[in-house]
Structure formats: C-alpha cells, structure tokens
N, C-alpha and C positions, 0 to 999 in steps of 0.2 A: 471465572475463567482460570484464575490462578490455581484453584483447587483441582480443576480438570487437568491442567498442565502437570501439576504435582503427581497426581495418580497415573497419568499417562506415562510420565517418566519412570515411575516405579514399576507399574504393571502393564505398560503399553504392549509389549510383545505377547503377553498372555491374553490380554483383551483382544488383540487383533486375531490371534489364533482361534479364540472362542467365537469371534464374529464370523470367521471363515467357516468354522464348523456349522454354524447355524444357517448359512446361506444355502438355499435349496437349488444350487446350480452346480455344473461340473467344475472340477478343480481348476482346469485351465482357464475358465472364465473368472473364477474367484481370483486367481493369481493376476489375471489381466486387470480386473477392477481395482485390486489393492495396489498394484504397481502404478496404475494411472492415478489413484488417489495420492500416493506417496509423491509422485513427480509433480502433481498439481500443487500440493501443499508446499513442497520445496520451492517451486517456481513462484508461488504467491508470496512467500516470506522473502525470498531473494529479491523479487520485484519491489516489495514494500520497502525493504531496508536500503537497497541500492538507489531507489528513487528518492528516499529521504536524504541520503548522503548527497546525491546530485543536487537536490533542491537547496540544501544547506550551502554547498559550494557556489552554485550559481547566485544564490542570494548574497553570499559574502562578497562576491565580485561586484554585484550591484551596489551594496552598501559602500564598498570602497570607491567605486566610480562616482557616486553621488554625495560623498563626503560625510558619511556617518562615522562617529567614533565607535570603538569597540567592535570592529568588523568581525573578528573571529567569534566572539561571544554571540553576536546577533546571527551569524551564519549557523552556528551550532543550534541556537534556539529555533531558528527557522526549520532546520532539519528535524528537530524533535517534534515541533508542532505539526509538521507535515504528516506525522503518523496519526494524528487525531482527525477523524472524519468531520467534515462540515465546518471545521475551524481552520486548521492547516496554517500555511505560511502567512495568510493575511493578518493573523493575530500578531505577527511580528512586524511585517513591512508596512502596514497601515499606520500604526503608532509611530514608527520610525519616520515615515513620510510626513506625518503631522509635526513631529519634532523639528524636522528640517524646515518646514513651512513657518513654524513659530519662531525659528531662529533667523528668519528673513531670507533663507535660501530657497527661493521659489523654484528655480531650475532643478535643484536637488530633490525637493519635496515632490513636485509634479513628475519629475523624471523617474524617481523611485517608485511611485505608485503605478505609473504606466509600465515600467519594467516588471514590477511585481505581478500585475494582472496579466500582462501579455506573455511573460516568459516564466517566471517562477511558478505561478499557479498552474500553468498549462503543461509543465513538464510531467506532472502526475497523469494527465490525460493521454499523453502520447508515448512517454518512455516506459511507464510501468507495464502497460499491456504488451509492449514489444519484448521487454525482459521476460515477462511471464510466458509469453508464447515461445520464445527461444528455448527456455528451460523445460517447459511442460507440454508444449504443443497445444495449449488451450487458445481458442480463438479470442482475440481482443474484445469482441462483443460480449462474450461470457464474463470476462474479467470486469468490464465496466458495468453491465447490467447486474451481474451477481453481486458486485461490491455495493452498488447503490441500493438494490433491493435488500441485500443482506444487512446493511447498516440500518436501513429503515425498520426491519423486523427484529434484528438481533443485537443492535448496538455495535460497539467497536469490533467484537468478534466476527460480525457479519462481513468484514473486509475479506476474511479468508473463507468463512463458511459459505457465503453466498456463491462465489464462483466455483467452489468445490462441489456444492450441491448441483449446480447446473451442469458441470462437467460429468459428474457421476450419473446424473439423470440421462444425459446423452449416451453414455457408455452402456447403461442398463438397457436403453432402447435398442442399441446396436446388438447387444447380446441376445 
C-alpha cells in the first residue's frame, strides 16, 4: 500500500490521464466517473480520520469519568487503534476496564466497558457513514458493506477500496 501511495503521489496525474484515455466511453462520462471517484476517496478518508478523532475524544471523556489515569494518552491510543479494522478501540478500553476492576473500582471497570461497547465502538457505525455521505454523497450502506467486504478481501486498504468499488460499480451501471 505504501509503494502504491508513493507512486501515485509521484505519477498520479499521469496515471489518471492514461486511465481516462483507455476507457471506451465518452469524455463527459469519464469526467463524471473520475470526479465521483475523487469525491468518494476524499469522503472516505475524511470519514475515517474524523471518526478516529471523535472516538479518541469520546473515549478520553469516558476514561476521565471512570477514573483512569493518563486520559490523554489513552484517548490518543483509542483514536489510533480505531483506524485498525476488527481490533479498534476495544484494544484500549477493555484492558483499561480490567485495570480498573483489578484496582477494586468495580463501578469504573464495568462502567467503562459498557461505555466502550455502547458509545465508543458504535460511533464508527453511525458517524462515519454520515460524514462520508455528507462529503461524497455515497449511501451509508455502500460504506458499511464495502468496508466490511473490502477488509475481508483486501485487508486494511479494503476500508477505502471496498466502498469505492461499490460506488464506481453503481456509477458504471448508471452510465
């Protein structure tokens, strides 16, 4: 993925122009498809990173409420781990909950795990599709199905590639 990003930064415009030349459709449709792809990618990345920031902040508030030390560090780690599919925020808030339970803080430990499952983890399911839809006009179903299917088939890069493929497939059908 990093090699791909490197070469796309260096030769991205040339590659896109060559791809446009190779498509056997009218120029207005080519422009429409490539504009849609650009807005979709932009929306997906914006949704991914804004959701991670929001999860980190909401988690930090939860760590503060339930009595965890190092709230800022834990909130930051929660935001970073929220970028990783199938692991995400539970990698941080479950051990934190266990820490509180082992310290004898039953209210804090149980409260944090409930707060994590009900609020922190679900932000990703509700907020990200709304952010992506606002920016790129992609239906939230495409974002969720595309991300889940994309991650299953392509790994981490499937978070972006899956919804992008579904969106472009729909656009090609419309054209």
